[in-house]
C-alpha positions, -999 to 999 in steps of 0.1 A, spaced: 585 -20 -54 607 10 -47 600 36 -21 614 70 -29 623 98 -4 625 134 -17 643 161 3 624 194 3 631 228 18 595 236 25 576 205 37 541 220 38 544 236 3 558 204 -12 530 183 4 504 208 -8 518 206 -44 519 168 -43 483 166 -32 472 191 -59 489 168 -85 468 138 -73 488 122 -45 471 112 -12 484 116 23 490 83 42 468 79 73 498 73 95 525 99 97 554 85 118 577 115 120 570 153 122 596 162 96 584 136 70 552 134 50 542 99 38 521 100 6 509 77 -22 512 87 -59 480 84 -80 489 48 -89 492 39 -52 530 38 -49 544 52 -16 569 80 -13 581 104 13 588 141 14 615 148 40 623 183 53 658 194 46 664 231 52 697 233 34 
């Protein structure tokens, strides 16, 4: 199984959009600049804050 990391400029907005599209937030969030989520099929992925 692959684990994808997506760099985003606005972490909160990206997480909100992912949740609205059916993703779920992982219970454990290990880093403040990363959001761990699962897609609707249960595959993990991360949104990583990158301000550039």
